[in-house]
BAKOLKE-665221 format. One record per residue (C-alpha): residue number from 1; residue in three letters; chain; x, y, z. Coordinates in steps of 0.001 Angstrom, whole numbers, padded with zeros to 6 digits, always signed. Each point is the difference from the previous one (the first is absolute). Layout:
// BAKOLKE-665221
@nr: NUM rest: Ala kette: A px: X py: Y pz: Z .
...
//
This chain:
// BAKOLKE-665221
@nr: 1 rest: Val kette: A px: +000492 py: +000133 pz: +000033 .
@nr: 2 rest: Asp kette: A px: +000553 py: +003473 pz: -000937 .
@nr: 3 rest: Glu kette: A px: +001234 py: +001887 pz: +003158 .
@nr: 4 rest: Glu kette: A px: -002627 py: +002186 pz: -000597 .
@nr: 5 rest: Leu kette: A px: -002790 py: -002618 pz: +000240 .
@nr: 6 rest: Arg kette: A px: -001566 py: -002172 pz: +002753 .
@nr: 7 rest: Asp kette: A px: -001898 py: -003150 pz: -000380 .
@nr: 8 rest: Leu kette: A px: -003601 py: +000882 pz: +001209 .
@nr: 9 rest: Gly kette: A px: -001187 py: -003544 pz: -000789 .
@nr: 10 rest: His kette: A px: -000268 py: -001400 pz: +003626 .
@nr: 11 rest: Glu kette: A px: -002377 py: +003372 pz: +000860 .
@nr: 12 rest: Ala kette: A px: -002963 py: -001249 pz: -002346 .
@nr: 13 rest: Ala kette: A px: -002250 py: -003157 pz: +000388 .
@nr: 14 rest: Trp kette: A px: +000260 py: -001485 pz: -003426 .
@nr: 15 rest: Phe kette: A px: -003121 py: -002148 pz: -001557 .
@nr: 16 rest: Leu kette: A px: +000237 py: -001843 pz: -003493 .
@nr: 17 rest: Ser kette: A px: -003617 py: -000615 pz: -002031 .
@nr: 18 rest: Ser kette: A px: +000903 py: -003765 pz: -000163 .
@nr: 19 rest: Ala kette: A px: +003132 py: -002349 pz: +000710 .
@nr: 20 rest: Lys kette: A px: +000792 py: -003634 pz: -000800 .
@nr: 21 rest: Pro kette: A px: +000387 py: -001506 pz: +003871 .
@nr: 22 rest: Gly kette: A px: +003936 py: +000420 pz: +000494 .
@nr: 23 rest: Asn kette: A px: +000517 py: +002652 pz: -002190 .
@nr: 24 rest: Gly kette: A px: -001397 py: +003269 pz: +002063 .
@nr: 25 rest: Val kette: A px: +000810 py: +003405 pz: +001605 .
@nr: 26 rest: Glu kette: A px: +002884 py: -002073 pz: +002081 .
@nr: 27 rest: Gln kette: A px: +001465 py: -000997 pz: -003380 .
@nr: 28 rest: Leu kette: A px: -000134 py: +003398 pz: -001368 .
@nr: 29 rest: Arg kette: A px: +001697 py: +001622 pz: +002556 .
@nr: 30 rest: Asp kette: A px: +002400 py: -002546 pz: +001461 .
@nr: 31 rest: Gly kette: A px: +002909 py: +001650 pz: -001384 .
@nr: 32 rest: Ser kette: A px: +000578 py: -002784 pz: -002621 .
@nr: 33 rest: Thr kette: A px: +000136 py: -000051 pz: -003769 .
@nr: 34 rest: Glu kette: A px: -000454 py: -003777 pz: +000333 .
@nr: 35 rest: Ser kette: A px: -003174 py: +000011 pz: +000831 .
@nr: 36 rest: Phe kette: A px: -003189 py: +001620 pz: -001274 .
@nr: 37 rest: Trp kette: A px: -003666 py: +001077 pz: +000604 .
@nr: 38 rest: Gln kette: A px: -002030 py: -002182 pz: -002510 .
@nr: 39 rest: Ser kette: A px: -004080 py: +001588 pz: -000816 .
@nr: 40 rest: Asp kette: A px: -002546 py: -002594 pz: -000203 .
@nr: 41 rest: Gly kette: A px: -002747 py: +001880 pz: -001652 .
@nr: 42 rest: Pro kette: A px: -001457 py: +002626 pz: -002675 .
@nr: 43 rest: Gln kette: A px: +002015 py: +002834 pz: -001399 .
@nr: 44 rest: Pro kette: A px: +000886 py: +002510 pz: +001154 .
@nr: 45 rest: His kette: A px: +002330 py: -001426 pz: +002871 .
@nr: 46 rest: Leu kette: A px: -000056 py: +002636 pz: +003096 .
@nr: 47 rest: Ile kette: A px: +002306 py: +000584 pz: +002264 .
@nr: 48 rest: Asn kette: A px: -000675 py: +002738 pz: +002638 .
@nr: 49 rest: Ile kette: A px: +001787 py: +001476 pz: +002387 .
@nr: 50 rest: Gln kette: A px: -001729 py: +002225 pz: +002647 .
@nr: 51 rest: Phe kette: A px: +001611 py: +002444 pz: +002696 .
@nr: 52 rest: Gln kette: A px: -001438 py: +001308 pz: +003318 .
@nr: 53 rest: Arg kette: A px: +000881 py: +003438 pz: -000944 .
@nr: 54 rest: Lys kette: A px: +001192 py: +001879 pz: -003214 .
@nr: 55 rest: Val kette: A px: +003207 py: -000898 pz: -001135 .
@nr: 56 rest: Lys kette: A px: +002381 py: +001582 pz: -002508 .
@nr: 57 rest: Val kette: A px: +001064 py: -002399 pz: -002777 .
@nr: 58 rest: Ser kette: A px: +002594 py: +000277 pz: -002240 .
@nr: 59 rest: Glu kette: A px: -000102 py: -003109 pz: -001853 .
@nr: 60 rest: Ile kette: A px: -000775 py: -003852 pz: +000013 .
@nr: 61 rest: Cys kette: A px: +002345 py: -002834 pz: -000773 .
@nr: 62 rest: Ile kette: A px: -001292 py: -002980 pz: -001948 .
@nr: 63 rest: Phe kette: A px: +002170 py: -003089 pz: -000153 .
@nr: 64 rest: Val kette: A px: -001105 py: -002244 pz: -003027 .
@nr: 65 rest: Cys kette: A px: +001592 py: -002662 pz: -002387 .
@nr: 66 rest: Phe kette: A px: -001225 py: -000520 pz: -003262 .
@nr: 67 rest: Lys kette: A px: +002760 py: -002806 pz: -000497 .
@nr: 68 rest: Val kette: A px: -001472 py: -002172 pz: +002760 .
@nr: 69 rest: Asp kette: A px: -003610 py: +000928 pz: +000303 .
@nr: 70 rest: Glu kette: A px: -000546 py: +000669 pz: -003872 .
@nr: 71 rest: Ser kette: A px: -003861 py: +000428 pz: -000361 .
@nr: 72 rest: Tyr kette: A px: -000386 py: +000553 pz: +003853 .
@nr: 73 rest: Thr kette: A px: +001962 py: +003534 pz: -000340 .
@nr: 74 rest: Pro kette: A px: -002173 py: +003033 pz: -000234 .
@nr: 75 rest: Ser kette: A px: +000265 py: +002240 pz: -003413 .
@nr: 76 rest: Arg kette: A px: -002382 py: +002812 pz: +000973 .
@nr: 77 rest: Ile kette: A px: -000362 py: +001079 pz: +003548 .
@nr: 78 rest: Ser kette: A px: -001961 py: +003154 pz: +001269 .
@nr: 79 rest: Ile kette: A px: +001181 py: +001828 pz: +003089 .
@nr: 80 rest: Arg kette: A px: -003345 py: +001769 pz: +001781 .
@nr: 81 rest: Ile kette: A px: +000087 py: +001977 pz: +003492 .
@nr: 82 rest: Gly kette: A px: -002698 py: +001336 pz: +001907 .
@nr: 83 rest: Thr kette: A px: -001250 py: -000257 pz: +003783 .
@nr: 84 rest: Ala kette: A px: -001782 py: -003548 pz: -000517 .
@nr: 85 rest: His kette: A px: -001360 py: -002047 pz: -002881 .
@nr: 86 rest: His kette: A px: -002937 py: +002831 pz: -000953 .
@nr: 87 rest: Asp kette: A px: +002316 py: +002627 pz: -000929 .
@nr: 88 rest: Leu kette: A px: +002618 py: -001452 pz: -001986 .
@nr: 89 rest: Gln kette: A px: +001565 py: +002040 pz: -002660 .
@nr: 90 rest: Glu kette: A px: +002962 py: -001731 pz: -002268 .
@nr: 91 rest: Ile kette: A px: +002745 py: +001973 pz: -000063 .
@nr: 92 rest: Gln kette: A px: +002207 py: -001942 pz: -002167 .
@nr: 93 rest: Gln kette: A px: +000215 py: -002926 pz: -002543 .
@nr: 94 rest: Leu kette: A px: +002882 py: -002163 pz: -000494 .
@nr: 95 rest: Glu kette: A px: +000493 py: -002141 pz: -002800 .
@nr: 96 rest: Leu kette: A px: +002490 py: -002810 pz: -000182 .
@nr: 97 rest: Lys kette: A px: +002079 py: -002267 pz: -002402 .
@nr: 98 rest: Glu kette: A px: +001069 py: -003011 pz: +001528 .
@nr: 99 rest: Pro kette: A px: +001671 py: +001676 pz: +002956 .
@nr: 100 rest: Asp kette: A px: +002365 py: -001459 pz: +001661 .
@nr: 101 rest: Gly kette: A px: +000859 py: +001398 pz: +004146 .
@nr: 102 rest: Trp kette: A px: -000457 py: +002899 pz: +001979 .
@nr: 103 rest: Ile kette: A px: -002310 py: +002730 pz: -001670 .
@nr: 104 rest: Asn kette: A px: +000336 py: +003267 pz: +001983 .
@nr: 105 rest: Val kette: A px: -003435 py: +001776 pz: -001480 .
@nr: 106 rest: Pro kette: A px: +000466 py: +003748 pz: +001303 .
@nr: 107 rest: Leu kette: A px: -003850 py: +001937 pz: +001019 .
@nr: 108 rest: Ala kette: A px: +001615 py: +003078 pz: -000033 .
@nr: 109 rest: Lys kette: A px: +002804 py: +001769 pz: -001780 .
@nr: 110 rest: Ser kette: A px: +002921 py: +000060 pz: +002046 .
@nr: 111 rest: Arg kette: A px: +003281 py: +002343 pz: -000050 .
@nr: 112 rest: Gly kette: A px: +002459 py: -003070 pz: -001542 .
@nr: 113 rest: Asp kette: A px: -000998 py: -002041 pz: -002960 .
@nr: 114 rest: Thr kette: A px: -001861 py: -003222 pz: +000596 .
@nr: 115 rest: Glu kette: A px: +000869 py: -001933 pz: -003180 .
@nr: 116 rest: Leu kette: A px: -002783 py: -002971 pz: -000557 .
@nr: 117 rest: Pro kette: A px: +001587 py: -003010 pz: -001591 .
@nr: 118 rest: Ser kette: A px: -000291 py: -000610 pz: -003408 .
@nr: 119 rest: Gly kette: A px: -003573 py: -001128 pz: -001367 .
@nr: 120 rest: Cys kette: A px: -001969 py: +001390 pz: +002999 .
@nr: 121 rest: Thr kette: A px: -001699 py: +003493 pz: -000775 .
@nr: 122 rest: Leu kette: A px: -001884 py: +002419 pz: +002284 .
@nr: 123 rest: Arg kette: A px: -003690 py: +001404 pz: -001404 .
@nr: 124 rest: Asp kette: A px: +000804 py: +003155 pz: +001769 .
@nr: 125 rest: Pro kette: A px: +003868 py: +000764 pz: -000481 .
@nr: 126 rest: Glu kette: A px: -001111 py: +003267 pz: +001977 .
@nr: 127 rest: Met kette: A px: -001527 py: -001432 pz: +002581 .
@nr: 128 rest: Gly kette: A px: -002824 py: +002431 pz: +000351 .
@nr: 129 rest: Gly kette: A px: +002057 py: +002477 pz: +001294 .
@nr: 130 rest: Ala kette: A px: +000868 py: -001748 pz: +003303 .
@nr: 131 rest: Val kette: A px: +003785 py: +001277 pz: +001160 .
@nr: 132 rest: Asp kette: A px: +002048 py: -002495 pz: +002604 .
@nr: 133 rest: Phe kette: A px: -002948 py: -002292 pz: +001265 .
@nr: 134 rest: Ile kette: A px: -004042 py: +000199 pz: -000222 .
@nr: 135 rest: Arg kette: A px: -002285 py: -000205 pz: +003436 .
@nr: 136 rest: Thr kette: A px: -002271 py: -003156 pz: +000006 .
@nr: 137 rest: His kette: A px: -001732 py: -002524 pz: +002842 .
@nr: 138 rest: Phe kette: A px: -000919 py: -002890 pz: -002931 .
@nr: 139 rest: Ile kette: A px: +002019 py: -000940 pz: -002764 .
@nr: 140 rest: Gln kette: A px: -001584 py: -002552 pz: -002111 .
@nr: 141 rest: Leu kette: A px: +001581 py: -001515 pz: -002762 .
@nr: 142 rest: Ala kette: A px: -001598 py: -002113 pz: -002762 .
@nr: 143 rest: Ile kette: A px: +001300 py: -002670 pz: -002064 .
@nr: 144 rest: Leu kette: A px: -001824 py: +000787 pz: -003339 .
@nr: 145 rest: Thr kette: A px: +001512 py: -002611 pz: -002357 .
@nr: 146 rest: Asn kette: A px: +002854 py: -002176 pz: +000380 .
@nr: 147 rest: His kette: A px: +002479 py: -001328 pz: -002915 .
@nr: 148 rest: Gln kette: A px: -001279 py: -002389 pz: -002713 .
@nr: 149 rest: Asn kette: A px: -003715 py: +000827 pz: +001443 .
@nr: 150 rest: Gly kette: A px: +000739 py: -002282 pz: +003191 .
@nr: 151 rest: Arg kette: A px: -002427 py: +000200 pz: +002554 .
@nr: 152 rest: Asp kette: A px: +001219 py: -000494 pz: +003243 .
@nr: 153 rest: Thr kette: A px: +003108 py: +002323 pz: +001067 .
@nr: 154 rest: His kette: A px: +003245 py: -000292 pz: +001676 .
@nr: 155 rest: Val kette: A px: +001437 py: +003398 pz: +002047 .
@nr: 156 rest: Arg kette: A px: +003378 py: -001378 pz: +002036 .
@nr: 157 rest: Gln kette: A px: +000345 py: +003174 pz: +002049 .
@nr: 158 rest: Ile kette: A px: -001364 py: +003401 pz: +000522 .
@nr: 159 rest: Lys kette: A px: +001804 py: +002567 pz: +001945 .
@nr: 160 rest: Val kette: A px: -001820 py: +003995 pz: +001262 .
@nr: 161 rest: His kette: A px: +002767 py: +002565 pz: -000087 .
@nr: 162 rest: Gly kette: A px: -000749 py: +003708 pz: +001663 .
@nr: 163 rest: Pro kette: A px: +002247 py: +002715 pz: +000959 .
@nr: 164 rest: Arg kette: A px: +002111 py: -000251 pz: +002874 .
@nr: 165 rest: Arg kette: A px: -001344 py: +002407 pz: +002813 .
@nr: 166 rest: Arg kette: A px: +001896 py: +002768 pz: +000829 .
@nr: 167 rest: Gly kette: A px: -000857 py: +001331 pz: +003253 .
@nr: 168 rest: His kette: A px: -003867 py: +000075 pz: +000061 .
@nr: 169 rest: Gly kette: A px: -001478 py: -002332 pz: -003092 .
//
């Protein structure tokens, strides 16, 4: 993690739209890229990340591996934020072409340049004008499509990063 950022994932409650037994939130958050969440239901597959209070979020990091997961690999992910399910707004859409490894998805423009891996594109490179971070109670990642029209999905790890607190946060 960049020195400017901290991991917020442990501060949130995580919910999945579906999961195969033994491939749920625990595997998605266990720090190992060998394990994974596997959905078990209709698309879109949802990862809901709910915070107790409004937090500052700078980026979401997603580990996916086309070489291993093939048709289970997400190809289009919608990132939505709000206070809860009822008022979610899409702030970004990520297109993936055979991704392999960590993809750091910026949710706001940073002072440093963030380069996406090749084959990854953001629908809104301007990030809606947000700078350094966005503030939200709730983040939803919606996996809209997979490679090769796969039905269920594999996501190996997800991290949520926000700016480090300086003095008062």
